[in-house]
PLY file of the C-alpha trace (Angstrom):
ply
format ascii 1.0
element vertex 115
property float x
property float y
property float z
element edge 114
property int vertex1
property int vertex2
end_header
-48.73 8.21 24.41
-49.40 5.37 26.85
-48.26 6.26 30.37
-49.81 3.19 32.01
-47.30 0.54 33.03
-48.41 -3.03 33.49
-47.89 -4.39 36.99
-48.64 -8.11 37.44
-49.50 -7.53 41.12
-52.30 -5.04 40.46
-55.73 -5.83 39.11
-56.95 -4.57 35.77
-59.25 -1.51 35.74
-62.99 -1.93 35.43
-64.58 -2.49 32.05
-66.76 0.56 32.45
-63.68 2.85 32.26
-62.88 2.27 28.58
-59.84 4.58 28.32
-58.16 3.10 31.40
-58.95 -0.43 30.22
-57.55 0.25 26.75
-54.34 1.77 28.13
-53.93 -1.10 30.61
-54.47 -3.74 27.91
-51.89 -2.14 25.58
-49.33 -2.13 28.37
-50.25 -5.75 29.19
-49.58 -6.81 25.59
-46.26 -4.94 25.49
-45.20 -6.56 28.77
-45.96 -10.08 27.54
-44.74 -9.60 23.99
-41.96 -12.09 23.31
-39.20 -11.79 20.77
-39.87 -14.76 18.57
-36.97 -16.22 16.68
-37.44 -16.30 12.93
-38.66 -19.50 11.35
-35.46 -21.06 10.04
-37.30 -23.27 7.55
-38.64 -20.22 5.68
-35.13 -18.73 5.55
-33.12 -21.81 4.59
-35.42 -23.79 2.28
-35.46 -21.24 -0.61
-31.65 -21.31 -0.68
-31.62 -25.13 -0.77
-34.25 -25.17 -3.53
-32.22 -22.67 -5.56
-29.07 -24.80 -5.25
-30.89 -28.00 -6.24
-32.43 -26.23 -9.28
-28.94 -25.20 -10.43
-27.70 -28.80 -10.27
-30.23 -30.93 -12.15
-28.39 -34.21 -11.49
-28.27 -33.61 -7.75
-25.73 -32.24 -5.33
-23.48 -33.82 -2.75
-24.81 -33.52 0.78
-21.64 -31.92 2.16
-21.38 -29.50 -0.75
-25.00 -28.41 -0.28
-24.40 -27.96 3.43
-21.29 -25.81 2.85
-22.97 -23.74 0.11
-25.95 -22.92 2.33
-23.61 -22.00 5.19
-21.67 -19.63 2.90
-24.83 -17.88 1.74
-26.43 -17.68 5.19
-23.63 -16.96 7.63
-25.92 -16.03 10.53
-27.78 -19.36 10.51
-26.39 -22.17 12.64
-25.25 -25.42 11.06
-27.65 -27.33 13.27
-30.66 -25.50 11.83
-29.43 -26.16 8.27
-29.17 -29.85 9.05
-32.66 -29.88 10.59
-34.17 -28.21 7.51
-32.46 -30.66 5.12
-33.73 -33.61 7.18
-37.22 -32.12 7.26
-37.23 -31.66 3.48
-36.15 -35.30 3.06
-38.86 -36.44 5.47
-41.51 -34.43 3.57
-40.38 -35.96 0.28
-39.22 -32.68 -1.24
-35.66 -34.01 -1.43
-34.46 -37.55 -1.81
-31.18 -39.15 -0.71
-29.37 -41.45 -3.08
-25.94 -43.09 -3.01
-23.63 -42.68 -5.99
-20.29 -44.45 -5.64
-20.71 -44.42 -1.86
-21.32 -40.65 -1.64
-24.64 -39.23 -0.49
-26.36 -37.04 -3.05
-29.58 -35.07 -2.72
-31.94 -34.95 -5.67
-35.47 -33.73 -6.30
-37.98 -35.83 -4.40
-41.45 -37.07 -5.18
-43.13 -33.88 -3.88
-40.65 -31.42 -5.43
-43.11 -29.84 -7.87
-45.73 -29.15 -5.21
-43.30 -27.42 -2.82
-40.57 -25.88 -4.98
-41.75 -23.13 -7.29
0 1
1 2
2 3
3 4
4 5
5 6
6 7
7 8
8 9
9 10
10 11
11 12
12 13
13 14
14 15
15 16
16 17
17 18
18 19
19 20
20 21
21 22
22 23
23 24
24 25
25 26
26 27
27 28
28 29
29 30
30 31
31 32
32 33
33 34
34 35
35 36
36 37
37 38
38 39
39 40
40 41
41 42
42 43
43 44
44 45
45 46
46 47
47 48
48 49
49 50
50 51
51 52
52 53
53 54
54 55
55 56
56 57
57 58
58 59
59 60
60 61
61 62
62 63
63 64
64 65
65 66
66 67
67 68
68 69
69 70
70 71
71 72
72 73
73 74
74 75
75 76
76 77
77 78
78 79
79 80
80 81
81 82
82 83
83 84
84 85
85 86
86 87
87 88
88 89
89 90
90 91
91 92
92 93
93 94
94 95
95 96
96 97
97 98
98 99
99 100
100 101
101 102
102 103
103 104
104 105
105 106
106 107
107 108
108 109
109 110
110 111
111 112
112 113
113 114
């Protein structure tokens, strides 16, 4: 396979040596490859949409939060809160008060985002 190791202190091989350049570039990419964290919005939003679809009249904010946390145990509560706030900001969800309790219902842009 590729026996070339990338060393940041050494210069890259010349372009004329195609095999050496190719091996060096592959090692360069492997060296600088970062482990990206998964996009939490793409993980959490389908679960939220599913829960809102089940409850046509809306769902209490705290109940939604707890339900998402039960389904996705590996996701932090902070990221769940961020996704809910982002969905409210985008107009996918809407906050209303019923008897002093916050409820989340379908927002103005629900049909264009939730399928």
